[in-house]
Backbone as XML, in Angstrom:
<?xml version="1.0"?>
<chain id="A" units="angstrom">
  <residue number="1" name="MET">
    <atom name="N" x="2.339" y="77.086" z="114.679"/>
    <atom name="CA" x="3.263" y="76.296" z="113.970"/>
    <atom name="C" x="3.588" y="76.637" z="112.382"/>
  </residue>
  <residue number="2" name="GLN">
    <atom name="N" x="4.958" y="76.770" z="111.965"/>
    <atom name="CA" x="5.349" y="76.811" z="111.116"/>
    <atom name="C" x="6.081" y="75.745" z="110.540"/>
  </residue>
  <residue number="3" name="VAL">
    <atom name="N" x="5.967" y="75.570" z="109.051"/>
    <atom name="CA" x="6.582" y="74.393" z="108.209"/>
    <atom name="C" x="7.096" y="74.821" z="106.910"/>
  </residue>
  <residue number="4" name="GLU">
    <atom name="N" x="8.822" y="74.695" z="106.443"/>
    <atom name="CA" x="9.163" y="75.022" z="105.553"/>
    <atom name="C" x="9.463" y="73.853" z="104.986"/>
  </residue>
  <residue number="5" name="VAL">
    <atom name="N" x="8.445" y="74.040" z="103.384"/>
    <atom name="CA" x="9.021" y="72.679" z="102.399"/>
    <atom name="C" x="9.902" y="73.233" z="100.980"/>
  </residue>
  <residue number="6" name="ASP">
    <atom name="N" x="10.321" y="73.087" z="100.915"/>
    <atom name="CA" x="11.444" y="72.486" z="99.534"/>
    <atom name="C" x="10.881" y="71.807" z="98.205"/>
  </residue>
  <residue number="7" name="ILE">
    <atom name="N" x="9.697" y="72.953" z="97.869"/>
    <atom name="CA" x="9.621" y="72.313" z="96.202"/>
    <atom name="C" x="9.865" y="72.974" z="95.129"/>
  </residue>
  <residue number="8" name="ALA">
    <atom name="N" x="10.046" y="72.166" z="94.110"/>
    <atom name="CA" x="10.829" y="72.553" z="93.117"/>
    <atom name="C" x="9.216" y="73.457" z="92.116"/>
  </residue>
  <residue number="9" name="PHE">
    <atom name="N" x="9.964" y="74.141" z="91.236"/>
    <atom name="CA" x="9.174" y="75.344" z="90.591"/>
    <atom name="C" x="8.179" y="74.531" z="89.582"/>
  </residue>
  <residue number="10" name="GLU">
    <atom name="N" x="8.647" y="73.432" z="89.156"/>
    <atom name="CA" x="7.870" y="72.485" z="88.567"/>
    <atom name="C" x="6.468" y="71.667" z="89.249"/>
  </residue>
  <residue number="11" name="GLN">
    <atom name="N" x="6.933" y="71.251" z="90.853"/>
    <atom name="CA" x="6.110" y="70.611" z="91.211"/>
    <atom name="C" x="4.877" y="72.138" z="91.906"/>
  </residue>
  <residue number="12" name="LEU">
    <atom name="N" x="5.095" y="73.163" z="91.850"/>
    <atom name="CA" x="4.796" y="74.302" z="92.044"/>
    <atom name="C" x="3.688" y="74.336" z="91.130"/>
  </residue>
  <residue number="13" name="VAL">
    <atom name="N" x="3.705" y="74.579" z="90.126"/>
    <atom name="CA" x="2.817" y="74.563" z="88.988"/>
    <atom name="C" x="1.980" y="73.821" z="88.982"/>
  </residue>
  <residue number="14" name="GLN">
    <atom name="N" x="2.685" y="72.554" z="88.980"/>
    <atom name="CA" x="1.443" y="70.920" z="89.061"/>
    <atom name="C" x="0.636" y="71.429" z="90.274"/>
  </residue>
  <residue number="15" name="ILE">
    <atom name="N" x="1.170" y="71.948" z="91.320"/>
    <atom name="CA" x="-0.125" y="71.839" z="92.226"/>
    <atom name="C" x="-1.193" y="72.999" z="92.212"/>
  </residue>
  <residue number="16" name="ALA">
    <atom name="N" x="-0.359" y="74.338" z="91.693"/>
    <atom name="CA" x="-1.302" y="75.314" z="91.257"/>
    <atom name="C" x="-2.132" y="75.000" z="90.366"/>
  </residue>
  <residue number="17" name="ARG">
    <atom name="N" x="-1.768" y="74.347" z="89.268"/>
    <atom name="CA" x="-2.977" y="73.631" z="87.987"/>
    <atom name="C" x="-3.950" y="73.090" z="88.689"/>
  </residue>
  <residue number="18" name="LYS">
    <atom name="N" x="-3.776" y="72.120" z="89.887"/>
    <atom name="CA" x="-4.896" y="71.150" z="90.335"/>
    <atom name="C" x="-6.137" y="71.940" z="91.497"/>
  </residue>
  <residue number="19" name="LEU">
    <atom name="N" x="-5.730" y="73.563" z="91.796"/>
    <atom name="CA" x="-6.319" y="74.164" z="92.125"/>
    <atom name="C" x="-7.869" y="74.428" z="91.959"/>
  </residue>
  <residue number="20" name="SER">
    <atom name="N" x="-9.079" y="75.056" z="92.618"/>
    <atom name="CA" x="-10.158" y="75.371" z="91.624"/>
    <atom name="C" x="-10.356" y="76.869" z="91.284"/>
  </residue>
  <residue number="21" name="ASP">
    <atom name="N" x="-11.377" y="76.624" z="90.550"/>
    <atom name="CA" x="-11.550" y="77.949" z="90.189"/>
    <atom name="C" x="-11.087" y="79.333" z="91.815"/>
  </residue>
  <residue number="22" name="GLY">
    <atom name="N" x="-11.882" y="79.055" z="92.790"/>
    <atom name="CA" x="-12.329" y="80.069" z="93.808"/>
    <atom name="C" x="-10.706" y="79.597" z="94.393"/>
  </residue>
  <residue number="23" name="GLU">
    <atom name="N" x="-9.944" y="78.511" z="94.246"/>
    <atom name="CA" x="-8.710" y="78.696" z="95.320"/>
    <atom name="C" x="-7.696" y="79.373" z="94.408"/>
  </residue>
  <residue number="24" name="TRP">
    <atom name="N" x="-7.729" y="78.890" z="93.110"/>
    <atom name="CA" x="-7.118" y="79.838" z="92.038"/>
    <atom name="C" x="-6.657" y="81.411" z="91.888"/>
  </residue>
  <residue number="25" name="GLN">
    <atom name="N" x="-8.026" y="81.890" z="92.360"/>
    <atom name="CA" x="-8.278" y="83.278" z="92.434"/>
    <atom name="C" x="-8.116" y="83.974" z="93.699"/>
  </residue>
  <residue number="26" name="ARG">
    <atom name="N" x="-8.226" y="83.196" z="94.780"/>
    <atom name="CA" x="-7.267" y="83.291" z="95.827"/>
    <atom name="C" x="-6.010" y="83.393" z="96.275"/>
  </residue>
  <residue number="27" name="LEU">
    <atom name="N" x="-5.601" y="82.346" z="95.698"/>
    <atom name="CA" x="-4.070" y="82.697" z="95.321"/>
    <atom name="C" x="-3.652" y="83.524" z="94.487"/>
  </residue>
  <residue number="28" name="LYS">
    <atom name="N" x="-3.748" y="83.525" z="93.477"/>
    <atom name="CA" x="-3.644" y="84.958" z="92.784"/>
    <atom name="C" x="-3.637" y="86.100" z="93.436"/>
  </residue>
  <residue number="29" name="GLY">
    <atom name="N" x="-5.023" y="86.556" z="94.208"/>
    <atom name="CA" x="-4.859" y="87.617" z="94.785"/>
    <atom name="C" x="-3.635" y="87.904" z="95.565"/>
  </residue>
  <residue number="30" name="GLU">
    <atom name="N" x="-3.369" y="86.544" z="96.348"/>
    <atom name="CA" x="-2.536" y="87.062" z="97.267"/>
    <atom name="C" x="-0.957" y="87.346" z="96.912"/>
  </residue>
  <residue number="31" name="VAL">
    <atom name="N" x="-0.493" y="86.648" z="95.651"/>
    <atom name="CA" x="0.463" y="86.739" z="95.144"/>
    <atom name="C" x="0.625" y="88.119" z="94.603"/>
  </residue>
  <residue number="32" name="GLU">
    <atom name="N" x="-0.363" y="88.957" z="93.930"/>
    <atom name="CA" x="-0.856" y="89.730" z="93.589"/>
    <atom name="C" x="-0.518" y="91.139" z="94.412"/>
  </residue>
  <residue number="33" name="SER">
    <atom name="N" x="-1.262" y="90.774" z="95.938"/>
    <atom name="CA" x="-0.933" y="91.863" z="96.875"/>
    <atom name="C" x="0.375" y="91.420" z="97.550"/>
  </residue>
  <residue number="34" name="GLU">
    <atom name="N" x="0.826" y="90.665" z="97.679"/>
    <atom name="CA" x="2.378" y="90.462" z="97.905"/>
    <atom name="C" x="3.353" y="91.738" z="97.301"/>
  </residue>
  <residue number="35" name="LYS">
    <atom name="N" x="3.191" y="91.189" z="95.973"/>
    <atom name="CA" x="3.921" y="92.093" z="94.733"/>
    <atom name="C" x="3.515" y="93.426" z="94.944"/>
  </residue>
  <residue number="36" name="LYS">
    <atom name="N" x="2.485" y="93.946" z="95.044"/>
    <atom name="CA" x="2.298" y="95.290" z="94.853"/>
    <atom name="C" x="2.914" y="95.742" z="96.244"/>
  </residue>
  <residue number="37" name="LEU">
    <atom name="N" x="2.624" y="95.109" z="97.329"/>
    <atom name="CA" x="3.383" y="95.663" z="99.019"/>
    <atom name="C" x="4.920" y="95.766" z="98.510"/>
  </residue>
  <residue number="38" name="LYS">
    <atom name="N" x="5.083" y="94.869" z="97.667"/>
    <atom name="CA" x="6.997" y="94.657" z="97.668"/>
    <atom name="C" x="7.277" y="96.202" z="96.651"/>
  </residue>
  <residue number="39" name="ASP">
    <atom name="N" x="6.565" y="96.070" z="95.770"/>
    <atom name="CA" x="6.864" y="97.593" z="94.533"/>
    <atom name="C" x="6.722" y="98.284" z="95.444"/>
  </residue>
  <residue number="40" name="ASP">
    <atom name="N" x="5.743" y="98.615" z="96.270"/>
    <atom name="CA" x="5.528" y="99.863" z="96.912"/>
    <atom name="C" x="6.820" y="100.002" z="98.075"/>
  </residue>
  <residue number="41" name="ASN">
    <atom name="N" x="7.679" y="98.931" z="98.818"/>
    <atom name="CA" x="8.416" y="99.118" z="99.384"/>
    <atom name="C" x="9.802" y="99.375" z="98.332"/>
  </residue>
  <residue number="42" name="ASP">
    <atom name="N" x="9.752" y="99.083" z="97.051"/>
    <atom name="CA" x="11.017" y="99.427" z="96.565"/>
    <atom name="C" x="11.001" y="100.733" z="96.075"/>
  </residue>
  <residue number="43" name="ASP">
    <atom name="N" x="9.544" y="101.362" z="95.615"/>
    <atom name="CA" x="9.565" y="102.752" z="95.191"/>
    <atom name="C" x="9.819" y="103.507" z="96.717"/>
  </residue>
  <residue number="44" name="LEU">
    <atom name="N" x="9.812" y="103.166" z="97.926"/>
    <atom name="CA" x="9.887" y="104.058" z="98.886"/>
    <atom name="C" x="11.464" y="104.123" z="99.334"/>
  </residue>
  <residue number="45" name="LEU">
    <atom name="N" x="11.983" y="102.597" z="99.313"/>
    <atom name="CA" x="13.602" y="102.582" z="99.387"/>
    <atom name="C" x="14.242" y="103.535" z="98.145"/>
  </residue>
  <residue number="46" name="GLU">
    <atom name="N" x="13.719" y="103.519" z="96.665"/>
    <atom name="CA" x="14.853" y="103.982" z="95.725"/>
    <atom name="C" x="14.503" y="105.939" z="96.504"/>
  </residue>
  <residue number="47" name="PHE">
    <atom name="N" x="13.162" y="106.053" z="96.759"/>
    <atom name="CA" x="13.066" y="107.402" z="96.945"/>
    <atom name="C" x="14.115" y="107.932" z="98.369"/>
  </residue>
  <residue number="48" name="LEU">
    <atom name="N" x="14.273" y="107.365" z="99.277"/>
    <atom name="CA" x="14.735" y="107.319" z="100.372"/>
    <atom name="C" x="16.547" y="107.567" z="99.987"/>
  </residue>
  <residue number="49" name="LEU">
    <atom name="N" x="16.816" y="106.915" z="99.000"/>
    <atom name="CA" x="18.464" y="106.557" z="98.374"/>
    <atom name="C" x="18.632" y="107.764" z="97.394"/>
  </residue>
  <residue number="50" name="LYS">
    <atom name="N" x="17.581" y="108.225" z="96.432"/>
    <atom name="CA" x="18.117" y="109.672" z="95.657"/>
    <atom name="C" x="17.279" y="110.504" z="96.380"/>
  </residue>
  <residue number="51" name="GLY">
    <atom name="N" x="16.903" y="110.701" z="97.440"/>
    <atom name="CA" x="16.563" y="111.952" z="98.240"/>
    <atom name="C" x="17.532" y="112.958" z="98.449"/>
  </residue>
  <residue number="52" name="PRO">
    <atom name="N" x="17.324" y="114.133" z="98.487"/>
    <atom name="CA" x="18.436" y="114.929" z="99.195"/>
    <atom name="C" x="19.414" y="114.419" z="100.161"/>
  </residue>
  <residue number="53" name="THR">
    <atom name="N" x="20.559" y="115.530" z="100.498"/>
    <atom name="CA" x="21.077" y="114.616" z="101.860"/>
    <atom name="C" x="21.684" y="116.263" z="102.036"/>
  </residue>
  <residue number="54" name="PHE">
    <atom name="N" x="22.228" y="116.233" z="103.449"/>
    <atom name="CA" x="22.854" y="117.500" z="103.640"/>
    <atom name="C" x="24.336" y="117.764" z="103.484"/>
  </residue>
  <residue number="55" name="THR">
    <atom name="N" x="24.509" y="119.072" z="103.476"/>
    <atom name="CA" x="26.185" y="119.245" z="102.695"/>
    <atom name="C" x="26.534" y="119.141" z="104.539"/>
  </residue>
  <residue number="56" name="LYS">
    <atom name="N" x="28.085" y="119.168" z="104.737"/>
    <atom name="CA" x="28.564" y="119.384" z="105.924"/>
    <atom name="C" x="28.310" y="120.854" z="106.410"/>
  </residue>
  <residue number="57" name="GLU">
    <atom name="N" x="28.266" y="121.815" z="105.402"/>
    <atom name="CA" x="28.042" y="122.886" z="106.254"/>
    <atom name="C" x="26.912" y="123.187" z="106.600"/>
  </residue>
  <residue number="58" name="GLN">
    <atom name="N" x="25.607" y="122.335" z="105.717"/>
    <atom name="CA" x="24.153" y="122.425" z="106.418"/>
    <atom name="C" x="24.201" y="121.695" z="107.832"/>
  </residue>
  <residue number="59" name="ILE">
    <atom name="N" x="24.688" y="120.725" z="108.000"/>
    <atom name="CA" x="24.897" y="119.893" z="109.057"/>
    <atom name="C" x="25.421" y="120.664" z="110.087"/>
  </residue>
  <residue number="60" name="ASP">
    <atom name="N" x="26.552" y="121.918" z="109.721"/>
    <atom name="CA" x="27.298" y="122.364" z="110.978"/>
    <atom name="C" x="26.547" y="123.730" z="111.560"/>
  </residue>
  <residue number="61" name="THR">
    <atom name="N" x="25.609" y="124.638" z="110.334"/>
    <atom name="CA" x="24.797" y="125.114" z="110.475"/>
    <atom name="C" x="23.618" y="125.090" z="111.534"/>
  </residue>
  <residue number="62" name="ILE">
    <atom name="N" x="23.030" y="123.332" z="111.808"/>
    <atom name="CA" x="21.794" y="123.267" z="111.975"/>
    <atom name="C" x="22.419" y="122.451" z="113.622"/>
  </residue>
  <residue number="63" name="GLU">
    <atom name="N" x="23.615" y="121.990" z="114.224"/>
    <atom name="CA" x="24.455" y="122.131" z="115.241"/>
    <atom name="C" x="24.791" y="123.363" z="115.845"/>
  </residue>
  <residue number="64" name="GLU">
    <atom name="N" x="25.143" y="124.507" z="115.082"/>
    <atom name="CA" x="25.393" y="125.551" z="115.685"/>
    <atom name="C" x="23.985" y="126.295" z="116.180"/>
  </residue>
  <residue number="65" name="ASN">
    <atom name="N" x="22.945" y="125.921" z="115.468"/>
    <atom name="CA" x="21.579" y="126.191" z="116.038"/>
    <atom name="C" x="20.817" y="125.990" z="116.983"/>
  </residue>
  <residue number="66" name="GLY">
    <atom name="N" x="21.156" y="124.747" z="116.994"/>
    <atom name="CA" x="21.043" y="123.758" z="118.353"/>
    <atom name="C" x="21.636" y="124.450" z="119.199"/>
  </residue>
  <residue number="67" name="LYS">
    <atom name="N" x="22.800" y="124.513" z="119.547"/>
    <atom name="CA" x="23.458" y="124.613" z="120.410"/>
    <atom name="C" x="23.158" y="125.963" z="121.043"/>
  </residue>
  <residue number="68" name="ALA">
    <atom name="N" x="22.685" y="126.984" z="119.733"/>
    <atom name="CA" x="22.586" y="128.208" z="120.419"/>
    <atom name="C" x="20.848" y="128.487" z="121.204"/>
  </residue>
  <residue number="69" name="ILE">
    <atom name="N" x="20.014" y="127.448" z="120.841"/>
    <atom name="CA" x="18.885" y="127.314" z="121.102"/>
    <atom name="C" x="18.860" y="126.659" z="122.468"/>
  </residue>
  <residue number="70" name="ASN">
    <atom name="N" x="19.708" y="126.001" z="123.033"/>
    <atom name="CA" x="19.991" y="125.569" z="124.134"/>
    <atom name="C" x="20.515" y="126.211" z="125.380"/>
  </residue>
  <residue number="71" name="ARG">
    <atom name="N" x="21.293" y="127.231" z="124.578"/>
    <atom name="CA" x="21.768" y="128.713" z="125.419"/>
    <atom name="C" x="20.714" y="129.100" z="125.798"/>
  </residue>
  <residue number="72" name="TRP">
    <atom name="N" x="19.951" y="129.874" z="125.072"/>
    <atom name="CA" x="18.940" y="130.443" z="125.113"/>
    <atom name="C" x="17.837" y="130.281" z="126.200"/>
  </residue>
  <residue number="73" name="ARG">
    <atom name="N" x="17.803" y="128.549" z="126.290"/>
    <atom name="CA" x="16.731" y="127.957" z="126.998"/>
    <atom name="C" x="17.422" y="127.955" z="128.373"/>
  </residue>
  <residue number="74" name="THR">
    <atom name="N" x="18.750" y="127.995" z="128.386"/>
    <atom name="CA" x="19.387" y="127.823" z="129.800"/>
    <atom name="C" x="19.359" y="129.364" z="130.657"/>
  </residue>
  <residue number="75" name="ILE">
    <atom name="N" x="19.204" y="130.561" z="129.816"/>
    <atom name="CA" x="19.594" y="131.927" z="130.127"/>
    <atom name="C" x="17.931" y="132.261" z="130.563"/>
  </residue>
  <residue number="76" name="SER">
    <atom name="N" x="16.889" y="131.875" z="129.791"/>
    <atom name="CA" x="15.527" y="132.583" z="130.403"/>
    <atom name="C" x="15.100" y="131.913" z="131.893"/>
  </residue>
</chain>
């Protein structure tokens, strides 16, 4: 079961201040691990978006090579 609650930031801060030391450390660890995961995903996305791309000529060459390989396979 999942419940969504709309809490103002100030309320969230008040709730966090009431946590015990152990609960605070656990919450802090969860938040930091989520942030690290998000940062890793952002790095991957940036890498993919800035990575090299094929030119039209390269794509044409790849297609031609694929067709040649298929012709060779049907002849054998």
